[in-house]
N, C-alpha and C positions, 0 to 999 in steps of 0.2 A: 389455384391448387388447394385442395383441402388440407386442413391442419391436422396432425395426429397426436394423439396423447401418448406421453412416453413413461409416465410415471403413474402408479397407483398408490396413493399415501396410506400407509397401514399404521402409523404412530405419528402423533403430532402433540407435543408437550407444550400446549398453549399458554399455560399458566407462567412457565419458566421463561419462554419466548417473550412472553409480554411483560415479565418483570426485568428482563435484560433490556428490552427496547425502552422501558420507562426510565430505567436508570441511566442508559445512554443519551436520551433526549431530555434528560432532567425535567419531566413533565409527567402529568397523569395520563393514563390510557383506561379507557372504558373496561370494566370488568364484568364477566356474567360468570359466576361460579355455580355449576350443577352439584350443589352439596345440600343433604337435607339430614337433619338431626332428629332422632328419635330417642326420648328418655324412656328408658324401661328399667323400673325399680326392681331390684332384687330378682333379675332373670335369671334361672337356672337351667342348667342342663344335667339331668340326671342319667347316671349311667343304667342302662337296663340290665336286669338280672337274667343273664341267658349263658347257654353253654359257650365257652370261649375255645377258640381253635389255636391250639398250641404252634407257633412258628418259632424255630430257632434263628431269629433274625438278630443281628448285633444291633441294628438300629433301635429295636425295640427295648433291648435291656438297657440300652444306654440312655434312653430319653424318658423312659416309663415313669420315673420318680416324679417328673413334672405335671403328669396328667393322672391325677388321682380319682377322678370320677365325678367332680363337680366344678363348675365355674360360675362366679357371680359377676353380673356387670350392671353398672348403674347408669350406663350412657353408652350407646352403641351409634356409631357413625354409619351411614349408608351413602355409597356414592353412585351417581347415576353412571351406568355402565356404557352410555353412548356418548361419545364425543363428536361434536359437531364442529365443522371448520368454515368460516367465511372465506370469501375471495380476497377480502381486506387483510385477513390474518394472513393468507399466503403471500399477500404482496408484501406485508411487513416482514415476514420471514425471510424473503429474498434478500433483504437488506443485511440480515446476519450471515448469509450463506457463505460469503469469501472469508468470514472471520472464523468459521467453524472447521474442526477436522473432519474430513471426509474419508468414510471407509466404503469403498465401493465394492458391490457384487460379493457380499461376505455370506458365509453360512455359519451361523452360530452353534455352539454345543454347550451342554451342561457342565457346570464346574462340580467336581465330586464332592459330595457331603456339605454343598452349600444350602443356604436356607431357601433359596428358591428351587432346588432339586427336591427338598423335604416337604416344600409347600405342595410341590405337585404330587408328591408321594402321598401326601395327606388325603388328596382327593381320592386316589385309587384305594387306600385303606378302607374308606367308607363303604366300599363294595363288596368287601370281604364277608362272606356268610358267616355269621355268629361272632363277629368280631374277632379280636386279638387279645389273649390272656395279658393281663397286667397293663393294657392300654385302652384308654376311651378314646376311640377314633374320632368321635365328633368333636371332643374337647381338644384333641391334637390337631385336627383341622383348623379349629377356631383360633387357637392361639398362633399355629404357623401363619395364618392369614392376617392377623394383626400384629405380628412380630416385626414386620419389615414394610415399608410403602414401596420399596423397589424390587423388582427382579433383575438378577445379575446373571450374565451369561459370558462365556469364554469365546474371543475371537481367535486367540491363539495362546501360546504358553505365557507369553509377555503382556497380553493386553486383554483386559475384561471390559465389558459395556453393561451399564444397568439401565432399566427402563422403569418409569413412573408407571405402576400397573393399572392407573387410571386413565391413561391416554392414548389408549389402542382406539383405531378407528376401522372403518370399512368391515366391522364384525370380527376383527381378528381379536385373538385372546393370546394369553402367553404361551399356551401350548402350541400355538401355531408357529411361532418363532423357530423351532428347530427344524422345521420343514420348509423354510422359505429362504430364498436367496435376494438379499436385499441390500439397498445401499443407505448407509446411515450418516448423520450429520451429529457431531457430538462436541462437546466441551470437555477438556480434561479435568479430572478432578484432583489426582494426585498420584503419587507412587506408594504402595502397600505391600507389607509383607503378605506373601501368599497365603500363610497359614491363617491370617485373619479371616479369609473366605470359607474356612473349615468349620461348619457349624457344629459338627460333632465334637471338634476339639475345644470349642467354645463352650459346649454343653458340659464337657467333662470338667472344666474350671468351675462353672456354676455348680455343679454336683458335690465337688469337694467342699465348696462354701456352704452349701445348703443341706446337704444330706448328713444325717447323725450316724450313717451306717459305718463310717470310716472312724473307730475310737483308737486313740493311743494305743500302742501295743508293747513299745519298747520304752526303756529309760531315756533314749535319744528324743523319742516323741514327747514324754513328759518333761524332760530336764535337758534341752539341747546343750551339746557341748560347746565351750568357747571357741574351739578349734574346729574348722569345717574340713573334712576330708572327702575331696571329690572323686566320685566312683569314675570308673572307665567310661561308663554311659554318659554321665554327665561331662566329662572332659570332650568326648567326641561331639556332644551336642553343642556344646560352647565353640568348638572348633568349626562347626558347620556354617557355612555363610548363609545369611538370610537371602531368601530368593523374592525379590520384588516383581510386582505386576503393576502396569499402569492402568488406572480406571479412569473410564470415560461415561459422563451422562449423555444419553442419547436424547436429542431434541426432536428430530425428524428422521423417519424411516419410510422407504418407499420400496416398491418392486419396479424395477426399470426394464422396460420393453426394449430389447435391443434392436435398434434400427439397422436396416442393411446398409451397406456402403453407398448404394445410390440415393439413400434417402437421408444421408447425413449432410449437414450443412458444411460447405468448405470456407474456413475463414483464413484470410490472408492478412496478417498485421504487418504494416509497414511503417518503419520507424525512421525519420529524417526530415529533411527539408521538404517544402512543396514541391520543388522541381524534381526531387529524387522520387517521391511518391507518384508524380504524373508519369515519369520515366518507367516506373515500375509496373503500371497497370498495362493488361494486355492493349493490342491494337484492335479496338473494337470497330466493327463495321457499321454502316448506317442501318442495316437490318438488325443489329442485336439490340435487344430491349435491355437497356442499362437504366436503373432508376437511381436517384440520390437519396439519402436518408432524410433530409430536411424536406423534400418534395412529398414523400409518404407520410412523412409525419403530419403534414398540414392535410392531406387527403384523408388520413385517419381520423384526425380531430374533427374534420367537417363531416365525416360520416357519423361521428358519435353525437354532434350537435344536430344533425339532421335525423338521427334515430334510424339510420339504415346499417345494414351489415358491410362492413369492410372487407372486400374481397380482392384486392388488387395487389397480390402478395408478388413480391420482386422474385425473380430468377437471378438477377445479377444486381448487387447493391453496393453502391460507393459511399463510404462513411468518411467524408473530410474532416479534418481536425478542427476547422471552424464551426461545422456542424454542432459541436457541442455547446457552442454559444447560443444556438438558436432554440434551445429548449429550456423549460423552467429548471430551476436548481433541484427540485424533488425529484426529476424524472431521471437525473444522473444516477441514483442508487439503483435504478432497475434498467440500465442501458442495455444490457444483455438480453432480459426478456422482452424488451421494447422491440430489439432489432428481430427477434424471432416473431413476434407479433406480425411484423411486416414483411416478412419473407416465406417463401416456400421452403419445405422441408429439406430439398436438396439445392438450395441456393448457393450461390458462390458470393462471398462477401469480402470486400477490399476496406480495411480500416486503417486509417492513418492517425499514428501517434494516440492510441487509446489511453484514456485516464486509467488509473490504477484498478478501480472497481471494475471496469468492463475487462481489463487484461486478466484480472484475476478469476473473473466468472468464467472467461473462454478457456483458461487454463484448467480450471476445474471441471469444466465440460469435456475438454479434451482427455483429461486423465480418467475420466469414467466411460471413454470411449464413445461418447455422444455426437462429437463433431470431429471433422478434419481441421488441423490447424497448423500453420507454418508462419514463422517470423522472420523477416528481413529488416536488416539495419544498414543504414547508410554508414560508410566507412569514412574516417577523418584522419588527418595527418598533417605533418609539416612537410615542406620540400627538403628532400635530404641529398640535394645534389652538391657533393662536396667540392667539385669542380667550379660549380657557379657561385660558392658561397662567397669568396673575395670580390667577384664582380658585383654580387648583390650589396654587400656592405659598402663598397665604393660607391655605388649609386646612390645608397642612401644618405651616405656621408656628404655627396654633393649637393643633395637638396636640402640639407640642415645646416644652418649657420652658426657658428661659435659654440658648438656642443660637442668638442672633441672628446672630452672625458666620458660623457653620456654614450656616444657612440662606440668608445672602447669597452664601455661595461656591457652595453647591450648586445655587442658582437660575442662576448663571452658566453652570454645566456644563449644565444641563438646557436652557437657552435655546439654547446652542450645539449640543446634539444634536438638538434639535427643528428648528433652522434649517438645518444643514448636511445634506450626504449624505456621512457617513463609513463607509468600508469596514473600517478598521484598529479593531480592539477599543480601548474607551476604559477607562481603569482609574483608579479613584478609590480613596483611601485614607482612612478615618475613623479618627482615632486620639486617644487620650485616655484618662483614667481610665474603670473600669467602670461601666456603669449610667448613662450620662449622656444616652442617647437615640440612639446610633447605630444599633442595630438597629431601633427605632422608625421613624428616618427612611428606613431602606431599605424598610421595609413601607409607609410612606407613598407612597414614590416608585413601589413596585409597584403601588398601588391607582391613583393618579393618572395614570401614564404607561404602565403595560406591563400593563393589565386585570386587576390583582391576580394576576399570574402570575409566578412567579420560581424559578429552580433555586437552591436553598439547600442549602450544605455547611457544616457545623460542623467546621472544621479541628482543633479540639482533640480530636477522637475519633480522630484518625489519629496515634497514637502510637509506633508502632513499625515495623519493617521489614516486617511481614506485610501492610501496606497498600500496598506498592510496586505489587502487582498492579493494584490500583485506579488508582493515578495513572500507570502506565505501560501497562496494558493486557496484561501478560505472559500471563495466563491468558485465553484466549479464550471459554471457557465460563463466565466469571464477570463480574460487573458492573465497569465502569472508568468512568474520566472520560469517555472518548470516547463510550462507551455513553449516559451521562447527558446528555452535551451533545447527542447526536443526538436524544434523546427530550424535550428541553426544551420547554417549553410558551410561552416568550417569549425575548426576547434579554436579558433582565435576569439576571445570574448574581451570587450573593452567597456570598462566601467569609467566613465569621465566625472571627474570631480567627487571623489568620494568623501572629500570633506565637508561638502554641502548636503550630503545625506544624513537625515536624523539618525540618532544613534540607536533607537530602538528597533531600526531594520537590520543593524549590524549581525544580529543571531541568525539571519537568513544566510549569511555569508559564511558562517563558522563551518557548517556541513559542506558548502560548495567549495571552499578552499582547502578542504582536510580529506575528503573522500572521493572514491570514484563514482560513487552513486549518490545522486542528489534526490532529496525527497521534499515535496512540499505536501499540502494537505490533499493534493489532487492526482500529482503526477510523480513518477519515479523515472530518474533520467540518468543514463550512463554518460559520466563526464569523463572518462578516461582519457587521459593525455591533453586535456584541454590547457591552454596557456591564457591565462587572466592577466590584462594588464590594467592598473588602475592610474589615475592621474589626481594630483592635489596640489593646493598651493602652500602647503607647509613648506617651512623655511629649514627645519632641521630635524633630525632623527628624534631628538628628545621631544620636540613639540609634537611630532606626529604619534610617538608613543603616549603622550599625555592625553591627546585629543581622542585617539582611536581606542584606547584601552588596550592593556596586555593581550587578550584573546585574539583580536585581530592583528595587532603589530607582529605578533610571533608566528602568525599564519603566513606572512609575507616572505617569500624566498629571496628576493633581490630589491634593493632600494637603489635608485639611481637619481642622483641630484641634477638638475638643470642650473647651469650658471646664467647670472645676469650677463646682458650684452655688454661687450667692451666697444670701444670706439671704432676699432677695425671692423668689427662684426656688423655694427649700425651703418657704416659706410656701404659695406657689401650688400646689405640687405636693400638700402635706398636704392642703389644702382641696379639691383636685381629687380626689384618692383617697378622701377620707371622702364627697364627693357621688356617686362613681361606685359605691360600695358600699351606698348608702343603702337599695336594694331588699331588701338582706338583712336589716336590722335595724329597718326604719321602724316597725314595730308595737311595737317594744320600746324604741327609744332614738332620740333627736334628733342631728342632726349636731353641734349644739352640745355636747352631752354627750360625743361622741366627741372632739372637738376640745380640749375642756377637759382630757381624760384624756391625750390624747397629746401635747399641745403641751410639756409638761414632759419628755417622753422624746426629743424630736427636737432636735438640736443645731442652731445658726444656721449653722455651717460643716461641711465634711466629710462631708455627707450624700449619698446618692445615691438614684436612685429604687427600687432594690432595698432599701435599708435602711429608707426611708421606708415602703413597701408592708408590710414585715415588722412596722414597729412600730404601724401602723394595724390590721394583722390581730391583733395580740397584745391591743390595747386593746379591739377590739370582742369578741373571745372572752373578755376578762376582766369587761367591763361586763355582758354576757349571762349570765355564769355567776354573777354575784351574787344574781341571782333564785333560783338553786339553793341557794346559800349561806344565804339567808334562810329557805327552807323548812326545810333541814337544822337550823338553828339552832332553829326553833320545835317540831321534833319532839324 
């Protein structure tokens, strides 16, 4: 299907755009400036002696003192009136679009008595036959044109925009703006008193300073009194509130061709796990032509390399979240336009967990009525069956040995979470020596309260600075914490061995622990209601506070200590482990034989689950190998 142009660019402030990109990228950009300078010594514009037409216009009487009939200039700058735009500059501008303020489908109007309106008036005054008494129209036009490098217009009573009067394209001029409906992309300049834009009032201030017409006429003028008596007018004026307007600088303006509904792309953003995304897709038949993003990117690249036109536009496109890792980093800034390059104008597009730059691009397109857009998000939660709560806790307790205090504390937290509606993340720290059941408790909680689903990360693996891209999302074409959180299957997050994680990664956890919206450099993630369980081998809260630092320590909602195993617990774990392994050796050994051999190897204190399992394993292997030893002895 043929592609359709939808924008006609009428204004492009390439110099400002280039400067913004240069500062953002901390590097140099190539510059081409169409400016020529011509020195003109003692240039003079003389007033022609001719009959003047008297016009009773307040404008003339107000500003005539400035234009006496002659103006000298030693240096005149001429600007090329034609602005050309390359495709590279358009591509660079697309990177800025999501950061700018968009004002769609606006019709501008003049600001009463503004310098811009007077500048336009100056052009018309030149055609008045015979001129205007008291005013040199040529000089008036010259001064007004040099007064301000920007033209300012009104969007509404609270918002003004201004244009660099040398950045118009497509043969547009300032006079064309008032008869054009356009879309603007701007940066805010600030908030100003509305009267600052009244050029006549500004001229009045200058006139009082420059003109000698106003001489002191009273003693108060010559000898001001020490006590000031305010008039009623002054009092009224002082009580009048200053009316402010917000001023924007326009970087880009275009005339947008409204596409009919059947020509709009239909985007479906689906946020959640891979299983949720797949389940949210329509039931496509074998006859449906469904393309995937990466396949089309490869075909498009091949077309460019072979120098033939790419025309295999997709009518239905699927963009999976792992597709973002299949393109170069530089392409991420223009994901939206790239999808448009690959699809028909009325394509249906399904997007899984889009990066921020793509989501904001689509939201802007939808705001301007250029596309249809809907967003669907997976819902997460904790099982809230109060009748099953006691049964679940009892089951968890039966699978954990020697941690009665920890079970009691985690039960309080779980009852709280299943009873209240909490948006802010809830953070639990399980601490104590290794292999006392901390990880096992998390797995049990996952089974009983989160459908046996959990996002699990072992922080001991993140040992050096190379993993900063994961925590902070600096590389958009690689996995990050934000990527994994978007793809999570439940609201249970398990960070194992926080004490093994380098301290400089902790700042990534500040916002995760404290807010319902997690942001890294690439993704925005709604983490409302998540439960985060941390584990560590700290022995005391004081040690934890010292090692983690106060910012992390005070973001933890609950700290639960795991006790070392006593003699009775060690005995129970040994018996349980021997029983659990019985199917491996039941044809050769009995549980009693295994216990008799292992009991002399296991200490009554200082053991943990890992050491006990190791010793039971070694005993079973040794006992089974005795059969081989006996056969070897006979031979």
